[in-house]
C-alpha positions in Angstrom: -17.7 7.9 39.9 -15.9 7.1 36.5 -12.7 6.0 37.3 -9.9 7.7 34.7 -7.7 5.4 32.9 -4.9 7.6 30.9 -3.7 5.9 27.7 -2.0 7.2 24.8 -2.7 5.3 21.6 -1.0 5.3 17.9 -3.8 6.7 15.7 -3.3 3.7 12.8 -1.4 0.7 15.7 -3.1 -2.8 15.0 -4.8 -3.5 18.1 -5.7 -7.5 17.8 -9.3 -7.8 18.2 -10.0 -11.9 18.7 -9.1 -14.3 16.0 -8.6 -11.4 13.4 -4.7 -11.3 12.4 -3.7 -9.9 8.8 -2.6 -12.4 6.2 1.0 -13.4 5.5 2.2 -11.1 2.4 3.9 -13.3 -0.2 7.4 -13.3 -1.4 7.9 -12.2 -5.2 9.8 -14.3 -7.7 12.7 -13.2 -10.1 12.7 -14.3 -13.8 14.8 -17.6 -12.6 12.4 -18.1 -9.6 14.6 -16.8 -6.5 12.5 -15.1 -3.9 13.4 -11.8 -4.3 11.8 -10.4 -1.1 8.2 -9.6 0.0 6.0 -7.9 -1.9 4.2 -5.3 0.1 -0.2 -5.4 -0.5 -1.8 -2.0 -1.7 -2.2 0.6 0.7 -5.6 2.7 0.3 -5.1 6.4 1.7 -7.3 8.2 0.3 -10.6 9.0 -2.1 -12.3 12.1 -3.8 -15.5 12.2 -5.6 -15.8 13.4 -9.1 -19.0 13.6 -10.7 -19.5 10.3 -11.4 -16.2 8.9 -10.2 -14.7 7.8 -7.0 -11.3 8.4 -7.3 -8.5 6.1 -5.0 -4.9 7.0 -4.1 -2.4 4.7 -2.2 0.8 3.3 -2.1 1.6 0.0 -3.1 5.1 -1.8 -5.2 6.9 0.4 -7.8 5.4 0.0 -11.2 3.0 -2.9 -9.7 -0.4 -3.6 -10.6 -3.1 -2.7 -8.2 -6.4 -4.4 -8.1 -9.5 -3.7 -6.5 -11.8 -7.1 -7.0 -14.5 -8.6 -5.2 -16.0 -12.1 -5.4 -19.0 -11.6 -8.1 -16.0 -10.2 -10.8 -16.4 -6.4 -9.6 -12.6 -5.3 -11.1 -10.8 -1.7 -10.7 -7.1 -1.9 -11.7 -4.2 0.9 -12.6 -0.5 0.3 -12.6 1.4 2.0 -9.6 4.2 4.7 -10.4 8.2 4.1 -9.6 7.0 5.5 -6.7 4.8 3.3 -5.5 1.4 5.7 -6.3 -1.1 4.6 -7.9 -4.4 6.2 -8.6 -7.9 4.1 -9.2 -10.7 6.0 -10.5 -14.3 3.9 -11.0 -17.8 4.8 -11.7 -19.8 5.5 -8.8 -21.6 1.8 -8.3 -24.9 1.0 -7.6 -25.7 -0.1 -3.8 -22.9 -0.9 -1.5 -19.2 -2.4 -2.4 -16.5 -4.2 -0.7 -13.6 -4.8 -2.4 -10.3 -6.6 -1.4 -7.2 -4.8 -2.5 -4.2 -6.7 -4.6 -0.9 -5.7 -5.4 0.6 -8.1 -8.3 4.2 -8.3 -9.6 5.0 -10.9 -12.5 3.3 -14.0 -11.5 3.0 -12.9 -8.0 0.6 -11.7 -5.5 -0.6 -9.8 -2.4 -4.0 -9.7 -1.2 -4.0 -7.1 1.4 -6.0 -8.0 4.6 -7.7 -4.4 4.6 -10.8 -4.6 3.1 -12.8 -1.2 1.1 -16.0 -0.7 2.0 -17.9 1.9 -0.2 -21.9 2.7 0.9 -24.5 3.4 -1.3 -22.6 4.3 -4.1 -20.6 6.8 -2.2 -23.2 8.4 0.0 -22.5 6.5 2.6 -19.5 5.8 4.3 -16.4 5.1 2.4 -13.8 3.3 4.7 -10.7 0.8 5.0 -11.9 -2.1 7.1 -9.5 -3.7 8.7 -8.7 -7.6 9.8 -7.4 -7.0 14.0 -7.3 -3.3 13.4 -8.9 0.3 13.6 -11.4 0.9 10.7 -10.2 3.7 8.5 -12.7 6.4 7.2 -11.7 8.4 3.9 -15.4 10.4 3.8 -15.6 13.5 6.2 -17.0 11.8 9.5 -17.5 13.0 13.2 -14.8 12.7 15.7 -15.7 9.3 16.3 -15.4 7.7 12.9 -16.0 4.0 13.6 -16.6 1.7 16.4 -15.4 -2.4 15.2 -16.4 -5.2 17.2 -16.2 -8.7 17.5 -18.5 -9.6 19.7 -16.3 -9.4 23.0 -15.0 -6.2 22.9 -14.6 -2.7 21.2 -12.3 -0.9 19.0 -13.1 3.0 18.9 -11.0 5.1 16.7 -11.8 8.4 14.7 -9.7 11.5 13.5 -9.3 15.0 15.5 -7.2 18.2 14.1 -4.3 17.2 14.7 -1.2 15.1 15.7 -1.0 15.0 19.7 -4.5 16.3 20.5 -5.8 14.9 24.1 -9.5 13.7 23.6 -10.8 12.0 26.7 -13.6 8.7 25.8 -15.8 7.5 28.2 -17.7 4.4 28.4 -20.2 4.3 31.8 -17.6 4.5 34.6 -14.1 4.1 32.4 -12.9 7.6 31.3 -9.8 7.0 28.8 -7.5 10.3 27.9 -5.8 9.5 23.9 -3.6 11.3 22.7 -3.8 11.4 18.3 -0.9 9.9 16.4 0.3 10.7 13.2 -2.6 12.5 10.4 -4.8 13.3 13.6 -5.8 9.7 14.2 -7.2 8.0 17.3 -8.1 4.4 18.8 -9.1 3.0 21.5 -9.5 -0.5 23.2 -12.8 -0.4 24.9 -14.5 -3.1 27.4 -17.9 -4.8 26.6 -20.5 -1.9 25.8 -24.0 -3.0 25.8 -26.6 -2.1 22.8 -27.7 1.5 23.6 -24.8 2.4 25.6 -23.8 5.6 25.6 -19.9 6.6 24.1 -18.6 9.8 24.9 -15.5 11.5 22.5 -14.7 15.0 23.7 -17.8 16.8 23.8 -19.6 14.7 21.5 -21.7 12.0 22.5 -23.1 8.6 20.1 -25.1 5.4 21.4 -23.7 2.2 20.1 -26.4 0.0 18.4 -24.7 -2.8 19.1 -23.3 -5.9 17.1 -26.0 -7.4 14.4 -27.1 -11.0 14.0 -27.0 -11.6 10.3 -24.7 -14.0 8.8 -24.7 -12.2 5.1 -20.4 -11.9 3.5 -21.7 -8.3 3.5 -24.4 -6.9 5.8 -24.6 -2.9 5.5 -28.1 -1.9 7.5 -29.0 1.4 9.1 -28.4 1.4 13.2 -29.2 4.5 15.2 -27.7 7.6 14.0 -25.4 5.4 11.3 -24.4 2.7 9.6 -23.8 -0.6 10.8 -21.3 -3.4 8.3 -21.1 -7.2 9.2 -18.3 -8.8 7.3 -16.0 -11.6 7.2 -12.1 -11.3 7.2 -9.3 -13.0 5.1 -9.1 -15.6 8.7 -13.2 -16.4 8.7 -13.8 -14.1 11.4 -16.4 -12.2 12.1 -16.5 -8.5 12.9 -19.0 -5.8 13.4 -18.1 -2.3 12.1 -20.8 0.9 13.1 -19.9 4.1 11.2 -21.6 6.8 13.0 -23.2 9.9 10.9 -21.1 12.6 9.7 -23.7 14.5 12.0 -23.9 13.1 15.3 -26.9 13.0 18.0 -26.5 15.6 20.3 
């Protein structure tokens, strides 16, 4: 018999995975060197595809320069408008790419603890990997958009049709009822689930393939009916994220 647990979970609330706390943002300074407050790191909110390009939109400091870059030298930049909205257009990359969003205001910069993931040049999932919080899928995804793991616990997340939607998530002998938050997004912290374990989300079933073993800075591979991504957060903690295919198994 399943043991029912009822919970209301905000869609984008950061639920901490061990060892994964966001970095503090840096204070900005005016021309005289006086502190003017905190520089807000940019937030990627959406993506759309246009022929050979990917176009990302989001929010940052008003009039700031926003840059998406990686350690290999790739960089894509745009200026935010007076409302802080920005749009970055890039040619679809070959293969997979992991980018860190940065805000630059004068000589000050704030690097987001989040990472923007593009798999297979945009043919695969596009998502914001969040250190200490649920992954945000930007591409079309099933009701279970992602499972994040630090090898101790699982954080399942996804999107339903509307805020306040009640959804049952079950693993093994536990059933949890979740209410979606803003934008229909939901997330819930699960206990350990063995590789090959079944995750039931509403009327859809998914098979969790388990975390990987590779220690490369970015590991992207097919695993079960989805993509498994190994990545290292800003604090050096290793995380694994599984992104189910848009058409889930039955």
